[in-house]
C-alpha positions, 0 to 999 in steps of 0.5 A: 887849633883843632879840638878833636877827640883824644883819639885824633892823635891815634888816628893820625898815627894810624893813617901814617902807618897805613900809608907806609905799610901794605897792611890788611884791615878787617871790615870791623877795623874799617867800620870803626875807623869811619865811625871815629872819623864821623865823630870828629871834625875833619879835615884833621889839623895839626901844627907843622914841624917845620913852621909855626905859622903853617898847619898840616891839613889831612883830608879823608875820602871814603870810596864806595867803588873802585876808582882810578883816583880822587882829587881834592880841589882846594881853591888856588892850592891844588886847582889850575896847574897844581892838580897833581898836588891834590891827588889823594893816596889810597891806603892798600886794601881799604876804602880810605883815600887821604891827602895831607897838605901844609898850609898857612895857619891863616888860610880860608878856602873852599874845597870839594872832592872829585872821584876819578873813574877808571879809564879817564885820560890824563888830558881829561884829568888835567881839566879837573882843576879848571873853571869848567871841570868835566866832573862835578865836585862833592862836599866833604861829608866829614866837615861839619861846617856849613857848605857853600854852593857857587859853582852848581854843587856843594863845596866845603870850607876849610878855615884854619885857626888864624884865619879872620873870624866869620861869625855872621856866616857861621851862625846858622841858627838865625833867619832873616827878619826883613823883607825881600822883594823882587822886580825886573828892570832894564839894566845895561841893555837887558831886562834883569832880576833886581832884588831889594832887601829891607832890614826889619823895622823900626830902624833908629838910624838912617839906612845905608844902601849896599849895591851888589852885582852877581846877586844870583850868587849873593842872594840865591846861593849864599844868603847874604841877607842873613849875614847882613841881619846878624851883622846889624844886630850885633852892631858890626855894621850900621843898618843897611839895605841891600840892592842886588842885580842878577846876571842872566847867565855866564856870558852875560856876566862877562859882557856886563861886568868889568868896565861897563859904564852903562851898568853903573849909570843905569844903577845910579840914575835909574835903579837907586832913584826908583828905590828911594821913590818906592820907600818915601818913609825911609830916612836914607843915610845918603852918599857916605853910606851908599856902597857899591861892592863887587868881586872879580869882574864885579870888583872892576865894576865897583872901581868903575862906580868910583869913576862914573858915579862918585856923586852917588857912591861914597864908598866902593868895595872891590875884592880880587878885581880882574886887573887883566880886564880891558875893553879889547880883552874881555876874557882872561888870558896869561897876565903877568906882573909886568903887564900893563893894567887898563883898570889901573890906568883908568882909575888914575886917569881921573880925579876921584872926588872923595870916594873911599876905595876899599880893596881886598886881595887873596895872597894866592891870586898870582899876578893879581896881588902885585897889581892890586897892591900897586893900584893901592899905592898909586891911588894913595900917592895921587891923594885918593882914599884907598884902603887895602886888606889882604886875606890868605886865600884864592879867588874865592867866595870863602873869604869874600863873604867875610870880607864884605862884612869887614868892609862895611864896618865903620861906614 
């Protein structure tokens, strides 16, 4: 549970009282309130009165000007069609905006605040929860946990007490000790930036190799090299180098990831042989510890790696794969549990030779949950190696970043 200062209960009652009574507060009262808020960790978390497996989570925002509203965008909880669920309440005669949500105690997700200016139309407000919001979000200034930035602005992380640990990502004291090199290669028809991270030598054990698409996010914004270093040092994962392939832009990402066979073959037949050639003194662990990992469209790419290059990749890690993807339908549309998945059909159309497939999905990802569960069952029924991990969260790097380390254990 949240180990805040003893005044936490007082503040929770104070805010509850403010929400129900149009009281007047002095400037001194407000300043003291915000000073006290800054001295504890927010959002405030308390047990639900109705369900021991859930928590009441209270968010705070301090407005510096008169606003039409403030919106908390919490991944797959208040975004998309659930914007109204994320609209905060302004305490009368104060600069305090607050919102309490009941969430599973195992939830981890990213969130940000969006200030809604006066005069904004309902149609524009309805777009705030979409993928391309007309207004940028802002991180929670009272949340002391480290932020992430995968959408062009900082977002905070809400991690409830029963969520799986992410020690490799929570430790901000360490720096990378290995070597990061950057080169350019033609991959899937375009010249792309390629990043290669080599852990600090000497390495007693043979070195594994993790291949990641979306490298501009994993390397440029999330700093996966540090998490990999910590996981290796702590013995959670075996020694492993990381090869990342950048997207040029969002349009290129949609075109390149998914079921693109050229991407997989270029990596397996060109990039990896070049890596081995450039580092002749390294003892590589071989196919069993050569891993392709991806998320969303990249998760589909990971599954395709098991199909198109099983002789290269002994394991693939696929988080939240875009099960709606097909060669004819490259942008997401309404996709229900009853729709047919090209991805599933493709995976079951060939016998995958001794590839360990590790699937992961967030409980709040709608119809994707049943599709991934069904794919796992069908792969197992067909005699293939498949493992499934389910995380309480949405379509979100907040849990993907921890799951990628989880997936590399026991490689």
